[in-house]
N, C-alpha and C positions, 0 to 999 in steps of 0.2 A: 384469785388470779384467772384471767381468761385462758381457756384451753384452745382458743381459735388462733387464726393467723391475723396479724395486723401490720399494715405498712405504716411506720411511724413518721418517716421523713424521706426525702430524696433530693438529690442535687449533685452537681459536679461529677456526674457519671457514676454515682453510687446510690444505693438505697439502704435504709435502716429499717429492719423488720423485727417483729416479735413473733416467735414460734412458741406458742403456749407459754409465754413469759421469758423465753430465751432470746436475748437481743443479739442480732447479727448484723454485720455491715459487709456488704458485698457489691461488686460492680453491677451497673445497669446502664447500658448504652443509651437507653431511652431517656435517661436523666442527664445526659451530657449538657444540655442547654438550660437546665433548671438550677436554681439556687436553693440550698438547704433552708428550710423555714426555721428550724430550731437547732443551731449549731451545738448547743450545750448537750442536747440529748444524745449526740453521737459518742460522748464519753462513756455512756452506759453499755456500749457494745461489749459483749463477752466473747464473741468470735468474729474474726475479720478475715476476709479472703483477699489475697494478693494475686491478681491475675498474671502478672509478669513472672512471678516466681512459682505460680501454681501451688500455692500453699495456704493453708488455714493456720491462723494463730489463735489460741484460746487462752483467755485469762483464767478460766476455770474449766474443769473437765466437762466435756459434752455429756449431758445426762443420758443414762441408759433408758431405753424405751420412750424417748421423747416423741410425742405425737400431737398433731393438731386435729381439731374436730371439724367435721362438716355437718352443718345443721340441716334439719328437715326442711324441704322447700315449702311446706305448709305451716309447720310449727317451728319457727326459728330458735325457740328456746330448747328444743330437743335435738341432741346430737344423734346422727344416724351412721356416721362413719368415723373411724379413727385412722388417721394417716401417719404412719411413722416417718420421722424426718431425720436425716443423717447427712452430714457434709460429704460431698464427693470431691475428687481431685480436680474437677472442672468448675468448681464454684457453685454447683447445684445443691439442692437439699432433698432430692428424691420426689419432689412434687412441684407442680406449677399452680400456685394459689389463684392466679388470674382465671383459672378454669372453673371456679366455684359455681358461677351461674350456669355453666354448661352441665356440670354434674347434677345440679338441682333440676335442670330441664329434663335430663335423662330420667330422673326419678319421677318428676311430676307428670310427664307424658308417657310413662310406661304403659304398655298394653293392659287394659282392664282384664281381670280374671286370671292373670298369670300368677301361679303360686309356686314356691320352691318345689322342685321335683327332680328325681334322677332320670326321668324319662325324656330323652331328647325329642321324641315324636309328639309329646304333649306340650312342649314349651315353644314360645317364640324364641327365635335364635338371633343373636347379635354378633357382629364382627367388629373387633377393635384393632385397627391397623396402626402401626407405629405407636404401640400401646404403652410404652415406657413402663412405669411402675404400677399402672393399672387402676388408678382411682376411678376412671370411667368404667372399667370392667367391673369394679365392685359396686358402683352405682347401679349398673344394670343387673348384676347378679343378685343384689339385695332386693331388687324389684321382682325377682322370680324368673329372670330370663336365663337361657343358656348362652354362654359367651365363648367365642373363639378369640383368644388374646394372642396377638401376633406382634413380635418385635424381633429385630435382627440381632440384638445384643443379649446374650445369655444372662449377664448380671441383672439387666432390667427385668427379665422374665422371672428370675429367682427372687428379686425384690417384690414383684407382684404377688408371688406365692406367700411371702411374709405378710404383705398387706392383707391378704385373704385370711390368714390365721389370726391376725390382730382384730379382725372383724367377725370372727366366728363363721367364716365362709370357706373353711378348709374343704368341706365336702360339697360345696356348690358346684353345679355342672359347668365348670370352666375348663376349656382346653388351653393349656399353656404351650405356645408354639414359638420356637426360635426359627424364624423364617424371614425370607424377603417378602415384603408386603405385596408387591406387584406380581411376583411369581405365584404366591399363594392364591391370589384372587383368580389368576388365569386357571389354576388347577381346580378351584372351586366351580368355575363356570363349566369346565369339562365334566366334573362329577355331577353336575346338576343340582348342587346345593343352593339353597335360598336363605336369605336373611331378612328379618323385619327391621333391624337397625344396623347401620354401619357408621362407625366413628373413625375419623382419620385426623391425625395431628402430624402431618409430614414435616420433616426438617427442610431447610433450604437446600442443603447438600447432605449426602450420606452414602453409606455402603451397606449392602446386604451382608449376611453372615458369610464368612470365608468357607470355601470348600474343605471338607474333612478328608478328601482323597489325597493320599500321599503318592507322589510320583515314584515309580520304580526305575531302577537303572536302565532297564530295557524299554521303558515307556517314552516314546518320542513326543507324546502330547504334553503341552505345558499344563501345569496344574491350573484348574479353573480359578479365576480371580473373583473377588467380591464384586458384585454388580454395583456400579456407581449410580447415585440418584441425584437428580437436579429437579427441583420443584417446577420451574417454569417449563421444562422440557417434558417431564414425565407425569405430572399430575393430570393433565387433560386425558391421557390414555387410561390412567388408573381410574379416574372418575367414570369414564365411559364404561369400563369393565365393571365397576361397582354397580352401575345401573342394570347390568345383566343379572345381578344377584337379587334384585328386588323380589320380595315375596308378596303374593296375594293382595289382600284388601287394604292394607295400610303399610306405611313405610316411614322410617325416620333416617335422616342423614345429617351428621354433624361433621363439619370440616373446620379445623382451626390451623393457624400457621403464624410464623414469626419472620417471614421472609420479606426483604425489600423488593424481590422480583415479582411477587404477586400479592394482591390484596383481596378484600372481600368482593369488590366489583368484578375482578377477573373470575373468581370462583362462582359468583352468582351467574355470570354469563355462561360458564361451562354447564352449570346445573340446568339453567333454563333451556339451553340448546339440547341437552340430553332429554329433558322432559318433553320438548317439542317433537322429538323423533320417536317417542315411545307411546304405546297405547296404554293409558292409565285409567281408561274407563271413566267411572264416576268418582274418581279420586280427586280431591281438591288440594292443590299444593298450598301450604302455608309456610312462607319463607321469612326468616328474620336474618339480618346481617348487620355487622358493625365492627367496632373495635373493642377488644378486651382491654379493660383498664382495672387498675387497683387504686383506691383513693386513700389519702392520708387523713388525719383528723381534721384538717382544714378543707377537706374535700378537693384538694388538688389531685388530679388524676394522672397516673403514670401509664403510658401506653404499653400494651403487652401483646400486640399482634391482632389478628382478625379472627372473626368467627362467622360462620354461615350455618344456620339451622334450618333444615327443610323437613317438613312433615306432610305426608300424604294421608288424607283421611277421607272416608266416604262423605258425599254431600249431605246425605240424610242417614239417620241411625239404621234404617233398614234397607239401605241401597246396596 
């Protein structure tokens, strides 16, 4: 039985997936205008999510320690990461399989010479914003990078720690931070910190973590509210600030999203404008952009948002 993820079929606003052999049926707005290819296959679903009721129904109990494998970008037969999967109240499973090529890109283009170490000064540093359960974090940590893992939701950060344990990375140099992405980046600029790699997977809309300050009876100030996020309004400023965190001779930037308000062309334009205003010396930008998709056995592709991958590298090995 395959330990990987597979999209079996999709249509009528839903998708049928295999998670290491566990068959699930859940909503997918991208499949609204498609027709299922194999209606009989849907009868095999062991778990189904009802979005209206916000509830999963299971024909059999969800297996303990169910995980899908991520293969090595060079040797597809070799698994390099184990990703625990678990149904959430919002119809998610704790991982976005459409990110597979991005995880493999992070591993394939990792800085040469970085080895696991507890010394921050000896390692290339990476920043993962809106980091969710941290598969990108693990892809970078397993390549020997130090990682700042930032997400506004504490349950996501706790889940990322469990992913680290599942992959033998409990002691990896990862800082797990429950924080607002934009505010964290601004503080890092003031601190003078720099990163070799920055990964962002911003939502269309969202909120930062709520303030922990409790209002006193004599306190006339209102309690600080969670900071609202809107990708079309806030991503341009955040990307501009991320470019302030570029380090040294090479740099990688990965931006993904699932918003109808922005696509890869918009993000490409933002990146190119920021590059044009910065002195990057003899660094040569290598940029890839497109749509993230997942294919079924008939090679029908289900859209899953955009990606933009930017890599700055010296023009010559000794430049």
